[in-house]
KEKE-3310 file (N, C-alpha, C; in steps of 0.2 Angstrom, whole numbers, plus 5000, padded with zeros to 4 digits):
npx = (4950:4945:4942:4944:4952:4964:4969:4977:4980:4983:4999:5007:5019:5033:5038:5027:5018:5024:5023:5009:5007:5010:4999:5000:4997:5001:5000:4998:4999:4991:5002:5002:4996:4993:4998:4987:4976:4978:4975:4962:4956:4958:4951:4938:4936:4938:4932:4939:4950:4963:4980:4993:5002:5014:5024:5032:5042:5045:5059:5062:5067:5080:5079:5083:5083:5090:5099:5092:5089:5079:5067:5058:5042:5042:5034:5023:5021:5012:5012:5001:4996:4985:4972:4974:4962:4956:4956:4960:4952:4961:4963:4951:4948:4961:4973:4983:5000:5000)
npy = (4944:4961:4968:4982:4984:4978:4985:5000:5013:5021:5022:5037:5042:5047:5035:5026:5032:5031:5017:5016:5017:5004:4997:4994:4996:5004:5000:5004:4992:4981:4976:4962:4956:4945:4939:4933:4938:4952:4952:4948:4958:4970:4966:4965:4978:4987:4981:4974:4964:4955:4951:4949:4950:4958:4960:4970:4973:4988:4995:5003:5021:5030:5045:5061:5074:5087:5082:5070:5054:5045:5033:5031:5022:5005:4998:4989:4987:4984:4979:4979:4971:4973:4966:4968:4975:4981:4995:5007:5020:5031:5045:5057:5065:5066:5061:5047:5049:5063)
npz = (5051:5049:5033:5032:5042:5038:5027:5029:5024:5008:5001:4997:4986:4976:4970:4971:4963:4951:4949:4947:4933:4929:4933:4947:4964:4980:4997:5014:5026:5039:5052:5055:5044:5031:5014:5007:5015:5012:4999:4998:5006:4997:4986:4991:4996:4985:4974:4964:4953:4959:4954:4959:4974:4984:4998:5010:5024:5031:5038:5054:5055:5062:5071:5075:5088:5093:5107:5109:5103:5094:5087:5072:5069:5064:5049:5038:5021:5006:4989:4977:4962:4949:4939:4921:4916:4927:4938:4951:4958:4966:4967:4964:4949:4944:4932:4928:4927:4925)
capx = (4952:4941:4946:4946:4958:4970:4972:4977:4980:4987:5006:5008:5026:5035:5039:5021:5015:5027:5020:5002:5007:5010:4993:5002:4995:5004:4996:5001:4994:4992:5009:5001:4992:4997:4996:4980:4972:4978:4972:4954:4954:4958:4946:4932:4935:4938:4929:4944:4953:4971:4984:4999:5003:5021:5024:5038:5043:5049:5062:5062:5072:5082:5078:5087:5081:5095:5103:5088:5089:5073:5066:5051:5039:5042:5028:5022:5018:5010:5012:4996:4995:4978:4971:4974:4956:4954:4959:4957:4952:4963:4962:4946:4949:4968:4974:4989:5005:5000)
capy = (4951:4965:4971:4989:4985:4975:4990:5006:5019:5021:5026:5042:5044:5047:5028:5023:5035:5028:5011:5016:5015:4997:4995:4992:5000:5003:5002:5002:4987:4979:4972:4955:4954:4940:4940:4931:4943:4958:4951:4948:4965:4974:4964:4967:4986:4991:4977:4973:4957:4955:4946:4948:4954:4958:4963:4972:4976:4994:4996:5010:5025:5033:5052:5065:5081:5089:5076:5065:5050:5040:5030:5030:5016:5001:4996:4985:4989:4979:4982:4975:4971:4972:4963:4974:4978:4984:5000:5010:5028:5034:5052:5059:5070:5066:5056:5044:5052:5070)
capz = (5051:5045:5027:5033:5047:5035:5023:5033:5019:5002:5001:4992:4985:4969:4968:4971:4957:4945:4949:4944:4926:4928:4937:4954:4969:4986:5003:5021:5029:5046:5053:5055:5038:5026:5007:5006:5018:5008:4992:5000:5008:4992:4982:4995:4997:4979:4969:4958:4953:4961:4951:4963:4981:4986:5005:5013:5031:5031:5045:5058:5054:5068:5070:5081:5089:5099:5110:5110:5097:5094:5081:5069:5069:5058:5046:5033:5015:5001:4982:4974:4955:4948:4932:4917:4915:4933:4941:4958:4958:4972:4968:4959:4945:4942:4928:4929:4923:4925)
cpx = (4947:4945:4948:4951:4964:4973:4971:4976:4984:4994:5006:5015:5027:5035:5032:5017:5018:5024:5013:5002:5007:5005:4995:5000:4999:5000:5000:4996:4996:4999:5008:4997:4996:4995:4989:4975:4972:4974:4964:4952:4953:4952:4939:4931:4934:4935:4933:4946:4961:4974:4990:4999:5010:5021:5031:5038:5048:5052:5061:5068:5074:5081:5081:5084:5085:5099:5099:5088:5084:5073:5059:5049:5040:5035:5028:5019:5017:5009:5007:4996:4988:4978:4971:4968:4953:4958:4956:4957:4954:4962:4957:4949:4957:4969:4981:4994:5005:5003)
cpy = (4955:4968:4978:4990:4982:4981:4997:5012:5017:5024:5031:5044:5044:5040:5025:5026:5032:5021:5010:5015:5008:4993:4991:4998:4999:5005:5000:4998:4985:4975:4965:4952:4950:4942:4939:4936:4950:4958:4951:4954:4970:4972:4966:4974:4989:4987:4977:4966:4958:4949:4944:4952:4953:4962:4965:4975:4982:4995:5003:5014:5029:5041:5055:5072:5083:5083:5070:5061:5045:5037:5031:5023:5012:4999:4992:4988:4983:4982:4977:4976:4969:4969:4969:4978:4982:4990:5003:5017:5030:5041:5054:5065:5071:5060:5053:5047:5060:5073)
cpz = (5046:5039:5028:5038:5044:5031:5027:5029:5013:5004:4995:4992:4978:4966:4967:4965:4951:4944:4946:4937:4924:4931:4944:4959:4976:4992:5009:5024:5036:5047:5053:5049:5034:5019:5005:5009:5015:5002:4993:5002:5002:4987:4985:4995:4990:4973:4963:4958:4954:4958:4955:4969:4983:4993:5006:5020:5030:5038:5048:5056:5061:5066:5076:5081:5095:5101:5110:5103:5098:5087:5078:5070:5063:5056:5041:5027:5010:4994:4979:4966:4953:4941:4927:4915:4921:4935:4947:4957:4965:4973:4962:4955:4942:4938:4930:4924:4922:4931)
residu = (MET:ASN:PRO:ARG:SER:VAL:ILE:ILE:ARG:PRO:VAL:ILE:SER:GLU:LYS:SER:TYR:ALA:LEU:LEU:ASN:ALA:ASN:LYS:TYR:THR:PHE:ARG:VAL:HIS:ASP:ASP:ALA:THR:LYS:PRO:GLN:VAL:ARG:GLN:ALA:VAL:GLU:ALA:ILE:PHE:ASP:VAL:ARG:VAL:THR:ASP:VAL:ARG:THR:GLN:ASN:VAL:LYS:ALA:LYS:SER:LYS:ARG:ARG:GLY:LEU:TYR:VAL:GLY:LYS:ARG:ARG:ALA:TRP:LYS:LYS:ALA:ILE:VAL:THR:LEU:HIS:PRO:GLU:ASP:SER:ILE:GLU:LEU:PHE:GLU:GLY:GLN:GLU:ILE:GLY:GLU)
# end
């Protein structure tokens, strides 16, 4: 699997920003991606050393608009821990913790 198709996009949330201080980065990944594939993709794309990969399947939420009840799509996320000397510049010009 191509590294660019394994990593879909970074997850931007308050919880993921809090994890940046611990050198942990959160990504939305392909549903069929395994931990070794995520590790190889992050190392290839960002040229960093990965120490740990945790994955989680995010369940679909039900949404309602009037009488229609539907669901959001389920997806998979990966929390990647980097070597203490490495970092990823997700947002240019912004410091962690600001």
